[in-house]
C-alpha positions in Angstrom: 22.0 -73.1 107.8 22.9 -72.6 111.5 26.4 -73.7 112.1 26.9 -75.2 115.6 30.5 -76.6 115.2 32.8 -77.5 112.3 30.9 -80.7 111.7 27.4 -80.0 113.0 24.9 -77.7 111.4 21.1 -77.3 111.5 19.2 -76.8 108.2 17.0 -73.7 108.0 13.8 -75.8 107.5 14.1 -77.3 111.0 14.0 -73.9 112.7 10.6 -72.3 112.8 10.8 -68.4 113.0 7.7 -66.2 113.4 7.6 -62.4 113.6 5.3 -61.1 116.3 4.7 -57.7 117.9 7.0 -56.8 120.7 5.8 -56.2 124.3 6.3 -53.2 126.5 7.0 -49.6 125.8 8.0 -48.3 122.4 5.2 -46.2 121.1 4.1 -46.2 117.5 6.9 -48.6 116.3 5.9 -51.4 118.7 2.2 -51.0 117.9 2.6 -51.1 114.1 5.6 -53.3 113.3 6.1 -57.0 114.1 9.8 -56.8 115.2 9.9 -59.5 117.8 10.8 -63.1 116.8 9.5 -66.4 118.1 11.9 -69.3 117.4 10.8 -72.9 117.8 13.1 -75.9 117.4 12.0 -79.5 117.9 14.8 -81.5 119.3 13.3 -84.9 118.6 12.7 -84.3 114.9 16.0 -82.5 114.2 19.0 -83.8 112.3 21.3 -83.2 115.3 23.5 -86.1 116.4 22.0 -88.2 119.2 24.7 -86.9 121.6 23.4 -83.3 121.2 19.8 -84.4 121.5 20.4 -86.3 124.8 22.4 -83.4 126.2 19.8 -80.8 125.3 16.9 -82.9 126.8 18.9 -83.2 130.1 19.4 -79.4 130.5 17.4 -77.8 133.3 16.3 -74.8 131.1 12.8 -73.3 131.1 13.1 -72.6 127.4 12.9 -76.4 126.7 9.4 -77.8 127.0 8.5 -81.2 128.4 7.9 -82.5 124.8 11.4 -81.4 123.7 10.7 -78.1 121.9 13.0 -75.1 122.4 11.2 -71.8 122.4 13.1 -68.6 122.3 11.6 -65.1 122.1 13.8 -62.3 120.9 12.5 -58.7 121.2 15.5 -56.8 122.5 16.2 -54.9 119.2 14.1 -52.5 117.1 14.5 -54.4 113.9 13.3 -57.9 113.0 16.6 -58.8 111.4 18.6 -58.1 114.6 16.1 -60.0 116.7 16.2 -62.9 114.3 20.1 -63.0 114.6 19.8 -62.7 118.3 17.4 -65.7 118.5 19.6 -67.8 116.3 22.7 -66.9 118.3 20.9 -67.8 121.6 19.9 -71.2 120.1 23.5 -71.8 118.9 24.8 -70.9 122.4 22.3 -73.2 124.1 23.2 -76.2 121.9 27.0 -75.5 122.3 26.6 -75.2 126.1 24.8 -78.5 126.2 27.6 -80.2 124.3 30.2 -79.4 126.9 30.7 -82.5 129.1 30.1 -81.9 132.8 32.7 -83.0 135.4 31.6 -85.7 137.8 31.6 -84.6 141.4 34.1 -86.4 143.6 32.6 -87.2 147.0 34.9 -86.0 149.7 34.7 -86.4 153.5 34.1 -83.3 155.6 37.2 -81.8 157.2 37.7 -82.1 160.9 37.3 -78.3 161.4 34.0 -78.3 159.5 32.7 -81.2 161.7 33.8 -79.2 164.8 32.0 -76.1 163.6 28.9 -78.1 163.0 29.0 -79.7 166.5 29.6 -76.2 168.1 26.6 -74.8 166.3 24.5 -77.6 167.5 25.7 -77.2 171.1 25.0 -73.4 170.9 21.5 -74.0 169.6 20.9 -76.5 172.3 22.0 -74.1 175.0 19.7 -71.4 173.6 16.7 -73.8 173.6 17.5 -74.8 177.2 17.2 -71.1 178.2 13.7 -71.0 176.7 12.4 -73.8 179.0 10.2 -72.9 181.9 11.9 -72.7 185.3 10.6 -75.0 188.0 
């Protein structure tokens, strides 16, 4: 059971964990032992509250596929147990981050000094282009 908050938890059967061989350097250990962990979590079929599901699906995160499946690969550590813990912690962090409500941006008018800076840049660019014209 992966505890997200005091009232929300994900049962173990909803999280799909597979051990695979790690990539990269590591010698004999990497070539023999499946220490990396692939975690798959389907948002749509999970028992998460609808608020969490909607928030997760709105996140601009490359780990969330178009069909709503979170895929995390953990291969930082040399043991499968630590990689499993790392993958579960990363899933927990992702879900908790999605639950934090985002502040609405308040539209504000540009300041007078920023408008003046913009106009000055435009005038400077215009003068520069005028110098590039052919002389008659």
